[in-house]
N, C-alpha and C positions, 0 to 999 in steps of 0.2 A: 774709905777710898773707893773710887769707882773702878770698874774693869775697863782697860783700854780697848777701843774698838778700831780695827783697821778697815777702812772703807776704800774700795777701789773707785776713786773719784771719776775715772774715765767711764765706768759702767753706771755709776750713780747719776751722772749728768745726762744720760741718754733718755731720760723721761722727758716727754714733751709737756710744755706748759701753755696754757691759754688763759685769756681773761677778757673781761668786758666791763664797761661802766655805762650807766645811764644817768642823766641829770635833767632836771626840769626846774625852771624858775618862773615865777608868776608875779607880775607887778599889780597889786590890788588897789593901790592908791598912787598918787603922783610920786611920792618919795619912798614908798614902802614896797619891799619885795619879800617873798618867801621862796624857799627852794628845798629840794630833796636830791640826794645822790646815792646811788648804790654801785659798789665796785666789788667784783667777784673774780677770783682766780681759781683755775683748776689745773691739776697735774695728773699725769698717768702714774701708775705704780712704779716705784723705783726698781731698777734691774738688779742692784746689788743687795742681797739679803742682809748684809751687815749694816746697811743704812736704816733698817727698820727700827723705829723707836727713837731715832735721832732727830735733830732739827731739820734734816733734809727730807724726812718722811711726813707727808701730809696726812697720813692715816686714813686716806679715803675721804677726807673732808675738803670742802671748798672754802678757803678763807675769804672773808668778806668784810667790808666796811660800809655801814649805813650812816648817812648824815642828814640832818635837817637844819635849816638856817632861817633866821629872820634878819632882814637888813633894812636900815634906814639911812637915807642920804640927805643930811641937813643942808647940803649945798652941792653944786656940781663938782666940787673939788674934794669932798670927803664922804666917807661912809662909816657907819657903825654896824657891825655884824655880830650877832650872837649865834653860835653854832654848837650843836650837839652831835657827837659821833659815837657810834657803837662799833668797836673794832674787835672782830673775832679772828684776826690773822694768827693768833697764838692758840693752838688747840687746847691748851691747858686752862685758859681763862679768857673772858670777854672784858674788854676795857671800855668803860664809859668815860667820855672826854667832853668837857665844856670849854669853849673858847670864845672870848670876847675880844674883837678886833676893832681898832680905830685906824682907818686908812685915810691918809691925807696926801693929796697931790700938790706939790709946791714947786715954784720956779716959773721962769718966763717961758711962754710958749706962743706960737703963732695965733693970730686971731681966728675965730671959728667962722666958717662959711656956712651959714644956715640957709 
């Protein structure tokens, strides 16, 4: 059994948080695109010492997610995307994630004015 910890949430929430992300996409052929994205969050030290070592404590680390993707558009109404992400938002472990998406736009819509 663990030791219960009492955290003064009013003081623990006084830490300021900031973050940013940057993204770039490049179309290298008519229907093909590649892209990268980086997202980072930072937080000041928590004011309540009881919060140290809990999930509220960033431990001085800046959690981040890095992603890369390859996308193919077989038509103007669909896309196939393969994306890899490295997620280090949990200080205990980094999670590698692969995602394969098939995106389809269906339904009536107004004519395009090119």
